[in-house]
Each structure stands twice: as C-alpha cells, then as structure tokens.
PDB file of N, CA, C and O in Angstrom:
ATOM      1  N   ARG A   1     140.620 208.651  -8.618  1.00  0.00           N
ATOM      2  CA  ARG A   1     140.145 210.011  -8.506  1.00  0.00           C
ATOM      3  C   ARG A   1     139.186 210.300  -9.634  1.00  0.00           C
ATOM      4  O   ARG A   1     139.361 209.812 -10.750  1.00  0.00           O
ATOM      5  N   ASP A   2     138.190 211.079  -9.351  1.00  0.00           N
ATOM      6  CA  ASP A   2     137.207 211.480 -10.359  1.00  0.00           C
ATOM      7  C   ASP A   2     137.248 212.983 -10.557  1.00  0.00           C
ATOM      8  O   ASP A   2     137.444 213.752  -9.616  1.00  0.00           O
ATOM      9  N   LEU A   3     137.060 213.374 -11.790  1.00  0.00           N
ATOM     10  CA  LEU A   3     136.922 214.779 -12.142  1.00  0.00           C
ATOM     11  C   LEU A   3     135.644 214.883 -12.957  1.00  0.00           C
ATOM     12  O   LEU A   3     135.537 214.290 -14.030  1.00  0.00           O
ATOM     13  N   VAL A   4     134.684 215.631 -12.455  1.00  0.00           N
ATOM     14  CA  VAL A   4     133.413 215.798 -13.143  1.00  0.00           C
ATOM     15  C   VAL A   4     133.320 217.240 -13.613  1.00  0.00           C
ATOM     16  O   VAL A   4     133.396 218.168 -12.808  1.00  0.00           O
ATOM     17  N   LEU A   5     133.156 217.425 -14.915  1.00  0.00           N
ATOM     18  CA  LEU A   5     133.012 218.755 -15.486  1.00  0.00           C
ATOM     19  C   LEU A   5     131.586 218.930 -15.984  1.00  0.00           C
ATOM     20  O   LEU A   5     131.068 218.089 -16.719  1.00  0.00           O
ATOM     21  N   VAL A   6     130.963 220.015 -15.584  1.00  0.00           N
ATOM     22  CA  VAL A   6     129.636 220.356 -16.057  1.00  0.00           C
ATOM     23  C   VAL A   6     129.710 221.770 -16.601  1.00  0.00           C
ATOM     24  O   VAL A   6     130.096 222.698 -15.891  1.00  0.00           O
ATOM     25  N   ARG A   7     129.342 221.932 -17.851  1.00  0.00           N
ATOM     26  CA  ARG A   7     129.396 223.246 -18.486  1.00  0.00           C
ATOM     27  C   ARG A   7     128.129 223.481 -19.298  1.00  0.00           C
ATOM     28  O   ARG A   7     127.509 222.540 -19.793  1.00  0.00           O
ATOM     29  N   ARG A   8     127.761 224.733 -19.424  1.00  0.00           N
ATOM     30  CA  ARG A   8     126.688 225.143 -20.325  1.00  0.00           C
ATOM     31  C   ARG A   8     127.313 226.078 -21.342  1.00  0.00           C
ATOM     32  O   ARG A   8     128.016 227.022 -20.982  1.00  0.00           O
ATOM     33  N   PHE A   9     127.054 225.810 -22.618  1.00  0.00           N
ATOM     34  CA  PHE A   9     127.623 226.601 -23.698  1.00  0.00           C
ATOM     35  C   PHE A   9     126.510 227.294 -24.464  1.00  0.00           C
ATOM     36  O   PHE A   9     125.461 226.701 -24.716  1.00  0.00           O
ATOM     37  N   ASP A  10     126.732 228.521 -24.829  1.00  0.00           N
ATOM     38  CA  ASP A  10     125.792 229.258 -25.659  1.00  0.00           C
ATOM     39  C   ASP A  10     126.103 228.910 -27.118  1.00  0.00           C
ATOM     40  O   ASP A  10     126.586 229.741 -27.887  1.00  0.00           O
ATOM     41  N   ALA A  11     125.810 227.658 -27.471  1.00  0.00           N
ATOM     42  CA  ALA A  11     126.102 227.148 -28.810  1.00  0.00           C
ATOM     43  C   ALA A  11     125.154 225.985 -29.084  1.00  0.00           C
ATOM     44  O   ALA A  11     124.657 225.359 -28.147  1.00  0.00           O
ATOM     45  N   PRO A  12     124.901 225.693 -30.351  1.00  0.00           N
ATOM     46  CA  PRO A  12     124.046 224.557 -30.677  1.00  0.00           C
ATOM     47  C   PRO A  12     124.652 223.240 -30.170  1.00  0.00           C
ATOM     48  O   PRO A  12     125.870 223.064 -30.189  1.00  0.00           O
ATOM     49  N   CYS A  13     123.803 222.331 -29.724  1.00  0.00           N
ATOM     50  CA  CYS A  13     124.269 221.045 -29.181  1.00  0.00           C
ATOM     51  C   CYS A  13     125.154 220.290 -30.162  1.00  0.00           C
ATOM     52  O   CYS A  13     126.158 219.703 -29.759  1.00  0.00           O
ATOM     53  N   ASP A  14     124.797 220.297 -31.450  1.00  0.00           N
ATOM     54  CA  ASP A  14     125.589 219.541 -32.420  1.00  0.00           C
ATOM     55  C   ASP A  14     127.006 220.108 -32.558  1.00  0.00           C
ATOM     56  O   ASP A  14     127.949 219.353 -32.794  1.00  0.00           O
ATOM     57  N   LEU A  15     127.166 221.412 -32.414  1.00  0.00           N
ATOM     58  CA  LEU A  15     128.489 222.023 -32.494  1.00  0.00           C
ATOM     59  C   LEU A  15     129.344 221.627 -31.288  1.00  0.00           C
ATOM     60  O   LEU A  15     130.524 221.310 -31.439  1.00  0.00           O
ATOM     61  N   VAL A  16     128.753 221.646 -30.104  1.00  0.00           N
ATOM     62  CA  VAL A  16     129.482 221.263 -28.891  1.00  0.00           C
ATOM     63  C   VAL A  16     129.839 219.778 -28.944  1.00  0.00           C
ATOM     64  O   VAL A  16     130.952 219.396 -28.580  1.00  0.00           O
ATOM     65  N   PHE A  17     128.907 218.943 -29.394  1.00  0.00           N
ATOM     66  CA  PHE A  17     129.175 217.511 -29.506  1.00  0.00           C
ATOM     67  C   PHE A  17     130.330 217.258 -30.480  1.00  0.00           C
ATOM     68  O   PHE A  17     131.218 216.453 -30.200  1.00  0.00           O
ATOM     69  N   ARG A  18     130.312 217.941 -31.608  1.00  0.00           N
ATOM     70  CA  ARG A  18     131.377 217.796 -32.605  1.00  0.00           C
ATOM     71  C   ARG A  18     132.735 218.225 -32.038  1.00  0.00           C
ATOM     72  O   ARG A  18     133.762 217.634 -32.371  1.00  0.00           O
ATOM     73  N   ALA A  19     132.739 219.243 -31.189  1.00  0.00           N
ATOM     74  CA  ALA A  19     133.995 219.707 -30.588  1.00  0.00           C
ATOM     75  C   ALA A  19     134.662 218.619 -29.756  1.00  0.00           C
ATOM     76  O   ALA A  19     135.882 218.628 -29.588  1.00  0.00           O
ATOM     77  N   TRP A  20     133.870 217.677 -29.230  1.00  0.00           N
ATOM     78  CA  TRP A  20     134.407 216.583 -28.419  1.00  0.00           C
ATOM     79  C   TRP A  20     134.566 215.278 -29.191  1.00  0.00           C
ATOM     80  O   TRP A  20     135.154 214.328 -28.676  1.00  0.00           O
ATOM     81  N   THR A  21     134.046 215.216 -30.428  1.00  0.00           N
ATOM     82  CA  THR A  21     134.051 213.943 -31.149  1.00  0.00           C
ATOM     83  C   THR A  21     134.793 213.983 -32.476  1.00  0.00           C
ATOM     84  O   THR A  21     135.185 212.933 -32.987  1.00  0.00           O
ATOM     85  N   ASP A  22     134.995 215.147 -33.039  1.00  0.00           N
ATOM     86  CA  ASP A  22     135.693 215.282 -34.313  1.00  0.00           C
ATOM     87  C   ASP A  22     137.132 215.708 -34.031  1.00  0.00           C
ATOM     88  O   ASP A  22     137.349 216.782 -33.470  1.00  0.00           O
ATOM     89  N   PRO A  23     138.127 214.888 -34.407  1.00  0.00           N
ATOM     90  CA  PRO A  23     139.517 215.225 -34.082  1.00  0.00           C
ATOM     91  C   PRO A  23     139.963 216.608 -34.567  1.00  0.00           C
ATOM     92  O   PRO A  23     140.726 217.282 -33.876  1.00  0.00           O
ATOM     93  N   LYS A  24     139.502 217.036 -35.735  1.00  0.00           N
ATOM     94  CA  LYS A  24     139.893 218.363 -36.231  1.00  0.00           C
ATOM     95  C   LYS A  24     139.272 219.473 -35.389  1.00  0.00           C
ATOM     96  O   LYS A  24     139.941 220.457 -35.072  1.00  0.00           O
ATOM     97  N   ALA A  25     138.001 219.324 -35.025  1.00  0.00           N
ATOM     98  CA  ALA A  25     137.342 220.323 -34.180  1.00  0.00           C
ATOM     99  C   ALA A  25     137.966 220.333 -32.787  1.00  0.00           C
ATOM    100  O   ALA A  25     138.177 221.397 -32.204  1.00  0.00           O
ATOM    101  N   PHE A  26     138.258 219.151 -32.259  1.00  0.00           N
ATOM    102  CA  PHE A  26     138.871 219.018 -30.935  1.00  0.00           C
ATOM    103  C   PHE A  26     140.203 219.758 -30.876  1.00  0.00           C
ATOM    104  O   PHE A  26     140.500 220.446 -29.900  1.00  0.00           O
ATOM    105  N   ALA A  27     141.002 219.609 -31.933  1.00  0.00           N
ATOM    106  CA  ALA A  27     142.328 220.221 -31.969  1.00  0.00           C
ATOM    107  C   ALA A  27     142.274 221.745 -31.964  1.00  0.00           C
ATOM    108  O   ALA A  27     143.250 222.397 -31.594  1.00  0.00           O
ATOM    109  N   GLN A  28     141.145 222.317 -32.369  1.00  0.00           N
ATOM    110  CA  GLN A  28     141.032 223.777 -32.444  1.00  0.00           C
ATOM    111  C   GLN A  28     140.863 224.436 -31.091  1.00  0.00           C
ATOM    112  O   GLN A  28     141.162 225.622 -30.952  1.00  0.00           O
ATOM    113  N   TRP A  29     140.398 223.717 -30.100  1.00  0.00           N
ATOM    114  CA  TRP A  29     140.113 224.367 -28.819  1.00  0.00           C
ATOM    115  C   TRP A  29     140.831 223.744 -27.625  1.00  0.00           C
ATOM    116  O   TRP A  29     140.982 224.408 -26.600  1.00  0.00           O
ATOM    117  N   CYS A  30     141.267 222.525 -27.722  1.00  0.00           N
ATOM    118  CA  CYS A  30     141.805 221.826 -26.559  1.00  0.00           C
ATOM    119  C   CYS A  30     143.250 222.241 -26.279  1.00  0.00           C
ATOM    120  O   CYS A  30     144.063 222.371 -27.193  1.00  0.00           O
ATOM    121  N   GLY A  31     143.541 222.442 -25.027  1.00  0.00           N
ATOM    122  CA  GLY A  31     144.916 222.735 -24.609  1.00  0.00           C
ATOM    123  C   GLY A  31     145.177 224.206 -24.396  1.00  0.00           C
ATOM    124  O   GLY A  31     144.420 225.056 -24.864  1.00  0.00           O
ATOM    125  N   PRO A  32     146.256 224.507 -23.686  1.00  0.00           N
ATOM    126  CA  PRO A  32     146.635 225.892 -23.433  1.00  0.00           C
ATOM    127  C   PRO A  32     147.064 226.604 -24.720  1.00  0.00           C
ATOM    128  O   PRO A  32     147.405 225.967 -25.717  1.00  0.00           O
ATOM    129  N   HIS A  33     147.037 227.920 -24.674  1.00  0.00           N
ATOM    130  CA  HIS A  33     147.471 228.732 -25.808  1.00  0.00           C
ATOM    131  C   HIS A  33     148.904 228.354 -26.191  1.00  0.00           C
ATOM    132  O   HIS A  33     149.773 228.232 -25.327  1.00  0.00           O
ATOM    133  N   GLY A  34     149.139 228.173 -27.476  1.00  0.00           N
ATOM    134  CA  GLY A  34     150.472 227.833 -27.961  1.00  0.00           C
ATOM    135  C   GLY A  34     150.726 226.350 -28.074  1.00  0.00           C
ATOM    136  O   GLY A  34     151.720 225.944 -28.678  1.00  0.00           O
ATOM    137  N   PHE A  35     149.854 225.524 -27.509  1.00  0.00           N
ATOM    138  CA  PHE A  35     149.999 224.083 -27.588  1.00  0.00           C
ATOM    139  C   PHE A  35     149.239 223.554 -28.797  1.00  0.00           C
ATOM    140  O   PHE A  35     148.244 224.144 -29.218  1.00  0.00           O
ATOM    141  N   LYS A  36     149.700 222.463 -29.345  1.00  0.00           N
ATOM    142  CA  LYS A  36     148.996 221.774 -30.415  1.00  0.00           C
ATOM    143  C   LYS A  36     148.310 220.555 -29.786  1.00  0.00           C
ATOM    144  O   LYS A  36     148.931 219.817 -29.021  1.00  0.00           O
ATOM    145  N   ALA A  37     147.048 220.351 -30.104  1.00  0.00           N
ATOM    146  CA  ALA A  37     146.307 219.207 -29.571  1.00  0.00           C
ATOM    147  C   ALA A  37     146.062 218.198 -30.686  1.00  0.00           C
ATOM    148  O   ALA A  37     145.657 218.559 -31.790  1.00  0.00           O
ATOM    149  N   VAL A  38     146.313 216.939 -30.382  1.00  0.00           N
ATOM    150  CA  VAL A  38     146.072 215.865 -31.337  1.00  0.00           C
ATOM    151  C   VAL A  38     145.174 214.841 -30.654  1.00  0.00           C
ATOM    152  O   VAL A  38     145.592 214.170 -29.711  1.00  0.00           O
ATOM    153  N   GLY A  39     143.922 214.723 -31.142  1.00  0.00           N
ATOM    154  CA  GLY A  39     143.000 213.737 -30.601  1.00  0.00           C
ATOM    155  C   GLY A  39     143.403 212.350 -31.059  1.00  0.00           C
ATOM    156  O   GLY A  39     143.496 212.092 -32.259  1.00  0.00           O
ATOM    157  N   ASP A  40     143.642 211.461 -30.117  1.00  0.00           N
ATOM    158  CA  ASP A  40     144.065 210.100 -30.428  1.00  0.00           C
ATOM    159  C   ASP A  40     142.883 209.136 -30.375  1.00  0.00           C
ATOM    160  O   ASP A  40     142.795 208.202 -31.172  1.00  0.00           O
ATOM    161  N   ARG A  41     141.990 209.370 -29.443  1.00  0.00           N
ATOM    162  CA  ARG A  41     140.822 208.500 -29.279  1.00  0.00           C
ATOM    163  C   ARG A  41     139.673 209.358 -28.767  1.00  0.00           C
ATOM    164  O   ARG A  41     139.793 210.004 -27.726  1.00  0.00           O
ATOM    165  N   LEU A  42     138.565 209.368 -29.494  1.00  0.00           N
ATOM    166  CA  LEU A  42     137.393 210.149 -29.099  1.00  0.00           C
ATOM    167  C   LEU A  42     136.153 209.271 -29.274  1.00  0.00           C
ATOM    168  O   LEU A  42     135.423 209.400 -30.257  1.00  0.00           O
ATOM    169  N   GLU A  43     135.926 208.387 -28.320  1.00  0.00           N
ATOM    170  CA  GLU A  43     134.826 207.422 -28.378  1.00  0.00           C
ATOM    171  C   GLU A  43     133.658 207.954 -27.548  1.00  0.00           C
ATOM    172  O   GLU A  43     133.507 207.597 -26.380  1.00  0.00           O
ATOM    173  N   ALA A  44     132.845 208.799 -28.148  1.00  0.00           N
ATOM    174  CA  ALA A  44     131.794 209.501 -27.410  1.00  0.00           C
ATOM    175  C   ALA A  44     130.543 208.650 -27.252  1.00  0.00           C
ATOM    176  O   ALA A  44     129.509 208.907 -27.869  1.00  0.00           O
ATOM    177  N   TRP A  45     130.666 207.634 -26.413  1.00  0.00           N
ATOM    178  CA  TRP A  45     129.513 206.843 -25.997  1.00  0.00           C
ATOM    179  C   TRP A  45     129.766 206.452 -24.545  1.00  0.00           C
ATOM    180  O   TRP A  45     130.905 206.474 -24.079  1.00  0.00           O
ATOM    181  N   THR A  46     128.720 206.101 -23.850  1.00  0.00           N
ATOM    182  CA  THR A  46     128.865 205.739 -22.446  1.00  0.00           C
ATOM    183  C   THR A  46     129.847 204.578 -22.332  1.00  0.00           C
ATOM    184  O   THR A  46     129.655 203.527 -22.944  1.00  0.00           O
ATOM    185  N   GLY A  47     130.892 204.777 -21.548  1.00  0.00           N
ATOM    186  CA  GLY A  47     131.937 203.777 -21.393  1.00  0.00           C
ATOM    187  C   GLY A  47     133.095 203.959 -22.366  1.00  0.00           C
ATOM    188  O   GLY A  47     134.130 203.306 -22.231  1.00  0.00           O
ATOM    189  N   GLY A  48     132.923 204.851 -23.355  1.00  0.00           N
ATOM    190  CA  GLY A  48     133.995 205.114 -24.318  1.00  0.00           C
ATOM    191  C   GLY A  48     135.126 205.895 -23.683  1.00  0.00           C
ATOM    192  O   GLY A  48     134.966 206.467 -22.604  1.00  0.00           O
ATOM    193  N   ARG A  49     136.252 205.920 -24.338  1.00  0.00           N
ATOM    194  CA  ARG A  49     137.428 206.610 -23.817  1.00  0.00           C
ATOM    195  C   ARG A  49     137.786 207.800 -24.713  1.00  0.00           C
ATOM    196  O   ARG A  49     137.463 207.831 -25.900  1.00  0.00           O
ATOM    197  N   HIS A  50     138.449 208.752 -24.116  1.00  0.00           N
ATOM    198  CA  HIS A  50     139.027 209.834 -24.905  1.00  0.00           C
ATOM    199  C   HIS A  50     140.474 209.980 -24.477  1.00  0.00           C
ATOM    200  O   HIS A  50     140.824 209.802 -23.311  1.00  0.00           O
ATOM    201  N   ARG A  51     141.298 210.306 -25.451  1.00  0.00           N
ATOM    202  CA  ARG A  51     142.721 210.485 -25.186  1.00  0.00           C
ATOM    203  C   ARG A  51     143.262 211.463 -26.212  1.00  0.00           C
ATOM    204  O   ARG A  51     142.902 211.417 -27.388  1.00  0.00           O
ATOM    205  N   ALA A  52     144.123 212.339 -25.755  1.00  0.00           N
ATOM    206  CA  ALA A  52     144.723 213.329 -26.647  1.00  0.00           C
ATOM    207  C   ALA A  52     146.129 213.642 -26.168  1.00  0.00           C
ATOM    208  O   ALA A  52     146.476 213.444 -25.004  1.00  0.00           O
ATOM    209  N   CYS A  53     146.916 214.129 -27.094  1.00  0.00           N
ATOM    210  CA  CYS A  53     148.266 214.577 -26.775  1.00  0.00           C
ATOM    211  C   CYS A  53     148.313 216.088 -26.949  1.00  0.00           C
ATOM    212  O   CYS A  53     147.977 216.606 -28.014  1.00  0.00           O
ATOM    213  N   LEU A  54     148.723 216.781 -25.921  1.00  0.00           N
ATOM    214  CA  LEU A  54     148.933 218.221 -25.983  1.00  0.00           C
ATOM    215  C   LEU A  54     150.432 218.432 -26.142  1.00  0.00           C
ATOM    216  O   LEU A  54     151.219 218.054 -25.275  1.00  0.00           O
ATOM    217  N   ILE A  55     150.816 219.035 -27.249  1.00  0.00           N
ATOM    218  CA  ILE A  55     152.229 219.204 -27.560  1.00  0.00           C
ATOM    219  C   ILE A  55     152.631 220.648 -27.285  1.00  0.00           C
ATOM    220  O   ILE A  55     152.116 221.581 -27.901  1.00  0.00           O
ATOM    221  N   ALA A  56     153.555 220.813 -26.355  1.00  0.00           N
ATOM    222  CA  ALA A  56     154.023 222.135 -25.947  1.00  0.00           C
ATOM    223  C   ALA A  56     154.849 222.770 -27.073  1.00  0.00           C
ATOM    224  O   ALA A  56     155.335 222.067 -27.958  1.00  0.00           O
ATOM    225  N   PRO A  57     155.007 224.100 -27.037  1.00  0.00           N
ATOM    226  CA  PRO A  57     155.820 224.771 -28.042  1.00  0.00           C
ATOM    227  C   PRO A  57     157.246 224.216 -28.148  1.00  0.00           C
ATOM    228  O   PRO A  57     157.858 224.280 -29.214  1.00  0.00           O
ATOM    229  N   ASP A  58     157.774 223.671 -27.041  1.00  0.00           N
ATOM    230  CA  ASP A  58     159.126 223.099 -27.080  1.00  0.00           C
ATOM    231  C   ASP A  58     159.129 221.636 -27.530  1.00  0.00           C
ATOM    232  O   ASP A  58     160.178 220.994 -27.557  1.00  0.00           O
ATOM    233  N   GLY A  59     157.942 221.109 -27.885  1.00  0.00           N
ATOM    234  CA  GLY A  59     157.839 219.739 -28.384  1.00  0.00           C
ATOM    235  C   GLY A  59     157.527 218.701 -27.322  1.00  0.00           C
ATOM    236  O   GLY A  59     157.296 217.538 -27.653  1.00  0.00           O
ATOM    237  N   GLU A  60     157.513 219.091 -26.055  1.00  0.00           N
ATOM    238  CA  GLU A  60     157.212 218.138 -24.991  1.00  0.00           C
ATOM    239  C   GLU A  60     155.752 217.693 -25.094  1.00  0.00           C
ATOM    240  O   GLU A  60     154.858 218.518 -25.285  1.00  0.00           O
ATOM    241  N   GLU A  61     155.515 216.383 -24.966  1.00  0.00           N
ATOM    242  CA  GLU A  61     154.175 215.821 -25.081  1.00  0.00           C
ATOM    243  C   GLU A  61     153.546 215.628 -23.710  1.00  0.00           C
ATOM    244  O   GLU A  61     154.199 215.173 -22.771  1.00  0.00           O
ATOM    245  N   HIS A  62     152.271 215.981 -23.608  1.00  0.00           N
ATOM    246  CA  HIS A  62     151.489 215.805 -22.383  1.00  0.00           C
ATOM    247  C   HIS A  62     150.217 215.052 -22.767  1.00  0.00           C
ATOM    248  O   HIS A  62     149.338 215.605 -23.428  1.00  0.00           O
ATOM    249  N   TRP A  63     150.124 213.795 -22.353  1.00  0.00           N
ATOM    250  CA  TRP A  63     148.965 212.973 -22.691  1.00  0.00           C
ATOM    251  C   TRP A  63     147.879 213.148 -21.641  1.00  0.00           C
ATOM    252  O   TRP A  63     148.152 213.140 -20.440  1.00  0.00           O
ATOM    253  N   VAL A  64     146.644 213.306 -22.106  1.00  0.00           N
ATOM    254  CA  VAL A  64     145.492 213.430 -21.221  1.00  0.00           C
ATOM    255  C   VAL A  64     144.426 212.466 -21.723  1.00  0.00           C
ATOM    256  O   VAL A  64     144.397 212.116 -22.902  1.00  0.00           O
ATOM    257  N   GLY A  65     143.560 212.044 -20.823  1.00  0.00           N
ATOM    258  CA  GLY A  65     142.508 211.137 -21.246  1.00  0.00           C
ATOM    259  C   GLY A  65     141.506 210.880 -20.152  1.00  0.00           C
ATOM    260  O   GLY A  65     141.649 211.355 -19.025  1.00  0.00           O
ATOM    261  N   GLY A  66     140.495 210.125 -20.497  1.00  0.00           N
ATOM    262  CA  GLY A  66     139.460 209.801 -19.544  1.00  0.00           C
ATOM    263  C   GLY A  66     138.425 208.885 -20.154  1.00  0.00           C
ATOM    264  O   GLY A  66     138.588 208.370 -21.260  1.00  0.00           O
ATOM    265  N   LYS A  67     137.364 208.700 -19.408  1.00  0.00           N
ATOM    266  CA  LYS A  67     136.284 207.802 -19.808  1.00  0.00           C
ATOM    267  C   LYS A  67     134.972 208.563 -19.758  1.00  0.00           C
ATOM    268  O   LYS A  67     134.710 209.299 -18.807  1.00  0.00           O
ATOM    269  N   TYR A  68     134.147 208.385 -20.781  1.00  0.00           N
ATOM    270  CA  TYR A  68     132.831 209.008 -20.800  1.00  0.00           C
ATOM    271  C   TYR A  68     131.897 208.185 -19.913  1.00  0.00           C
ATOM    272  O   TYR A  68     131.649 207.012 -20.191  1.00  0.00           O
ATOM    273  N   LEU A  69     131.385 208.791 -18.859  1.00  0.00           N
ATOM    274  CA  LEU A  69     130.466 208.109 -17.967  1.00  0.00           C
ATOM    275  C   LEU A  69     129.022 208.230 -18.435  1.00  0.00           C
ATOM    276  O   LEU A  69     128.190 207.358 -18.185  1.00  0.00           O
ATOM    277  N   GLU A  70     128.752 209.332 -19.119  1.00  0.00           N
ATOM    278  CA  GLU A  70     127.387 209.591 -19.610  1.00  0.00           C
ATOM    279  C   GLU A  70     127.497 210.469 -20.835  1.00  0.00           C
ATOM    280  O   GLU A  70     128.264 211.431 -20.851  1.00  0.00           O
ATOM    281  N   VAL A  71     126.729 210.140 -21.865  1.00  0.00           N
ATOM    282  CA  VAL A  71     126.730 210.939 -23.093  1.00  0.00           C
ATOM    283  C   VAL A  71     125.282 211.294 -23.421  1.00  0.00           C
ATOM    284  O   VAL A  71     125.022 211.968 -24.418  1.00  0.00           O
TER     285      VAL A  71
END
C-alpha cells in the first residue's frame, strides 16, 4: 500500500526540511496531542527511511515509518 502526502506550508523551506530531518524538531510536531514522539531514523534522501515511535500518555508505543521516494 502507498500513502502519498502532499502539503504546502507557509514557512521557509529550510524550516520544513528540518522538521522532517532533525530528531528534536521532529519530536515537537509529530503525533497526536499528548503523545511523545521519538525519531529513530530520519534519512532524508531518495530511498532513505524514516521511523519514529509515538508514545501514548499510558506508555503504549506506536511505531510508524516509511521510505522517502523523492526529496
């Protein structure tokens, strides 16, 4: 299955890129309210992988990830 996300942000390109590539920046926005996000792998190049753990308030871990098809 494929999931393709296309978004336009009213923000500088370098800030948006950092949000997907810097683990500290990633943790600030990723996941539902109340969850803690921990970036495990953020390989922002074509063919690179991304993986993160979203930790629920009750401590339950939800792993998410994917592959960058185009950067």
